[in-house]
C-alpha positions in Angstrom: -63.1 -66.5 -46.4 -62.3 -63.6 -48.6 -61.1 -66.0 -51.3 -64.7 -67.1 -51.9 -65.4 -64.0 -53.9 -62.2 -64.0 -56.0 -62.0 -64.2 -59.8 -65.0 -62.0 -60.7 -66.3 -59.9 -63.6 -69.1 -57.5 -64.3 -72.4 -59.2 -65.0 -76.0 -58.3 -65.5 -76.6 -57.9 -61.7 -79.0 -56.1 -59.5 -78.4 -52.4 -58.8 -76.3 -51.5 -61.9 -75.5 -48.0 -63.0 -74.8 -45.4 -60.4 -76.5 -47.5 -57.7 -73.8 -50.2 -57.8 -74.2 -53.8 -56.7 -76.5 -54.0 -53.8 -76.0 -56.6 -51.0 -79.2 -58.3 -52.0 -78.0 -58.8 -55.5 -74.4 -59.7 -54.6 -74.6 -63.5 -54.5 -76.2 -63.8 -57.9 -73.9 -61.2 -59.3 -70.7 -62.9 -58.1 -72.0 -66.3 -59.3 -72.9 -65.1 -62.8 -69.7 -63.1 -63.1 -67.4 -66.0 -62.0 -69.1 -68.6 -64.1 -69.2 -66.5 -67.2 -65.5 -65.7 -67.0 -64.6 -69.3 -66.3 -66.7 -70.4 -69.3 -64.9 -67.9 -71.5 -61.4 -68.8 -70.4 -61.2 -72.4 -69.2 -61.1 -75.7 -70.9 -64.0 -78.1 -70.0 -61.7 -79.9 -67.5 -60.5 -76.7 -66.0 -64.0 -75.4 -65.8 -65.2 -78.4 -63.7 -62.1 -78.2 -61.4 -62.7 -74.4 -60.8 -66.5 -74.5 -60.3 -67.0 -77.4 -57.8 -67.7 -80.0 -60.5 -70.2 -78.0 -62.6 -70.5 -79.1 -66.2 -71.9 -75.8 -67.6 -72.4 -72.2 -66.7 -76.1 -72.6 -65.6 -75.1 -75.4 -63.2 -72.2 -73.3 -62.0 -74.4 -70.3 -61.3 -76.9 -72.3 -59.3 -74.1 -73.9 -57.1 -72.2 -70.6 -56.6 -75.3 -68.6 -55.9 -76.0 -70.9 -53.0 -72.6 -70.5 -51.5 -72.6 -66.8 -52.2 -75.9 -66.5 -50.3 -74.2 -67.8 -47.1 -71.5 -65.1 -47.6 -73.9 -62.3 -48.2 -75.9 -63.3 -45.1 -72.7 -62.7 -43.1 -72.2 -59.4 -44.9 -75.7 -58.3 -44.1 -75.1 -59.0 -40.4 -71.8 -57.2 -40.5 -73.3 -54.1 -42.1 -76.2 -54.0 -39.6 -73.8 -54.4 -36.7 -71.5 -51.7 -38.0 -68.5 -54.0 -38.5 -68.1 -53.1 -42.2 -69.2 -50.4 -44.6 -70.0 -51.9 -48.0 -69.6 -49.7 -51.1 -71.9 -50.9 -53.9 -70.3 -48.5 -56.4 -66.8 -49.8 -55.7 -68.0 -53.3 -56.2 -69.4 -52.4 -59.6 -66.2 -50.6 -60.6 -64.1 -53.6 -59.5 -66.2 -56.0 -61.5 -66.1 -53.7 -64.5 -62.3 -53.6 -64.3 -62.0 -57.4 -64.1 -64.5 -57.8 -67.0 -61.9 -56.0 -69.2 -59.2 -58.6 -68.4 -58.1 -60.8 -71.2 -58.0 -64.5 -70.4 -54.2 -64.3 -70.1 -54.5 -61.6 -67.5 -57.4 -63.3 -65.8 -55.4 -66.4 -64.9 -53.0 -64.3 -62.9 -54.9 -61.2 -61.8 -58.7 -61.9 -61.7 -59.3 -61.2 -58.1 -61.4 -58.7 -56.3 -58.2 -57.0 -55.0 -57.1 -56.2 -58.5 -54.8 -53.2 -58.4 -57.4 -51.2 -60.4 -60.0 -51.7 -57.7 -60.7 -49.9 -54.5 -61.8 -52.4 -51.8 -65.6 -52.5 -51.6 -65.4 -53.7 -48.0 -64.3 -51.0 -45.6 -63.6 -52.8 -42.3 -64.4 -51.0 -39.1 -63.1 -53.4 -36.5 -59.6 -52.8 -35.0 -57.1 -55.5 -34.0 -58.4 -57.5 -31.1 -62.1 -56.9 -31.9 -64.6 -59.6 -32.8 -65.1 -60.3 -36.5 -67.2 -62.6 -38.7 -65.0 -62.3 -41.8 -61.8 -60.7 -43.1 -63.9 -57.8 -44.5 -64.9 -56.7 -41.0 -61.3 -55.9 -40.1 -59.3 -52.7 -40.6 -56.4 -55.1 -41.2 -58.4 -57.2 -43.7 -57.6 -60.3 -41.6 -59.9 -62.2 -39.2 -58.1 -64.9 -37.2 -60.2 -67.9 -36.1 -63.4 -67.2 -38.1 -65.1 -70.1 -39.9 -68.5 -71.0 -41.5 -69.9 -74.4 -42.2 -71.9 -75.4 -45.3 -75.2 -74.7 -43.4 -74.1 -71.1 -42.6 -73.2 -71.6 -39.0 -70.7 -69.0 -38.1 -67.8 -69.0 -35.6 -66.5 -65.5 -34.8 -62.8 -64.7 -34.8 -60.6 -61.8 -33.8 -59.1 -59.1 -36.1 -55.3 -59.3 -36.3 -52.4 -58.6 -38.6 -52.1 -61.5 -41.1 -49.0 -63.6 -40.5 -46.3 -62.8 -43.1 -43.2 -64.7 -44.0 -41.2 -65.6 -40.9 -44.1 -65.6 -38.5 -46.0 -68.6 -37.2 -48.9 -69.8 -39.3 -52.4 -69.0 -38.0 -54.1 -72.4 -38.1 -52.5 -73.1 -41.4 -53.2 -69.6 -42.8 -50.7 -66.9 -43.9 -50.9 -63.5 -45.7 -51.6 -63.6 -49.4 -47.8 -63.2 -50.0 -46.9 -66.3 -48.1 -47.7 -70.0 -47.6 -47.7 -72.2 -44.5 -44.8 -74.6 -44.2 -46.5 -77.3 -42.2 -43.2 -78.9 -41.1 -42.1 -75.8 -39.3 -45.5 -74.2 -38.9 -44.0 -70.9 -40.2 -45.1 -68.7 -43.0 -42.7 -68.7 -46.0 -42.6 -66.2 -48.9 -44.3 -67.5 -52.0 -41.9 -69.1 -54.5 -41.1 -67.6 -57.9 -41.1 -69.5 -61.2 -38.1 -71.9 -61.3 -37.9 -72.4 -57.5 -38.3 -75.9 -56.0 -41.8 -76.8 -54.7 -43.9 -79.7 -53.6 -47.5 -78.2 -54.0 -49.3 -75.5 -56.0 -50.0 -73.3 -52.9 -46.3 -72.7 -52.5 -46.0 -70.9 -55.8 -46.8 -67.3 -56.8 -48.2 -68.8 -60.0 -50.2 -71.3 -58.0 -48.8 -74.1 -60.2 -46.0 -76.5 -59.1 -44.9 -78.9 -61.9 -44.0 -82.3 -60.3 -44.3 -84.4 -63.4 -40.6 -84.5 -64.3 -38.9 -84.1 -60.9 -39.3 -84.4 -57.1 -39.4 -81.9 -55.7 -41.1 -80.1 -58.6 -40.6 -76.5 -59.8 -42.9 -73.5 -59.9 -44.0 -72.7 -63.4 -46.1 -70.0 -65.1 -49.7 -71.0 -64.8 -51.6 -71.9 -68.0 -54.9 -72.6 -66.2 -57.9 -70.8 -67.7 -55.7 -68.7 -70.0 -58.1 -69.1 -72.9 -55.8 -71.6 -74.7 -57.0 -75.2 -75.2 
């Protein structure tokens, strides 16, 4: 579920300055950040695809704040239970770093684990322990967790995320890999120019199948600020 808070920027959010981004202000902060950056960098069609069909920033913020509230409810429970230590100052620093990205950088690097950021979520649960989300775990990977659209949570177990060569975990692999559903094994993400059949196989997250089958991984132009 960690990907739910990717592609973020600094926004006018609760708890700014030295106080950082508080858990109570996190949902609205992430929604405003994500929607503003997508509005800056995406075409109208790209904006709708990336923001669950929203037609403008205000609609996007309303939709994503609702989804973000489900996530922050889980975070609140994890903080109270001692499964994670949340660092508001790190979150603010990460959002500020991402705010500085150009659109060309944003299309490739606009995630909360940007190299200039220190993880705001310090997991406290060792492998084998119960977890509600990836951020609970020392390994940053919770196997078997899920949450429905009403916020009903299924707990998982902290584990090492499956890298290339290991069996997929219910279709999931480490960020550096994708699941080959024919073999049920994780495979390393493909570089530009390598043969592909779907976007999730490519490092660029873009597989061009318009001229050949299989297609080829290509450099992404999605939300790069160019019409």
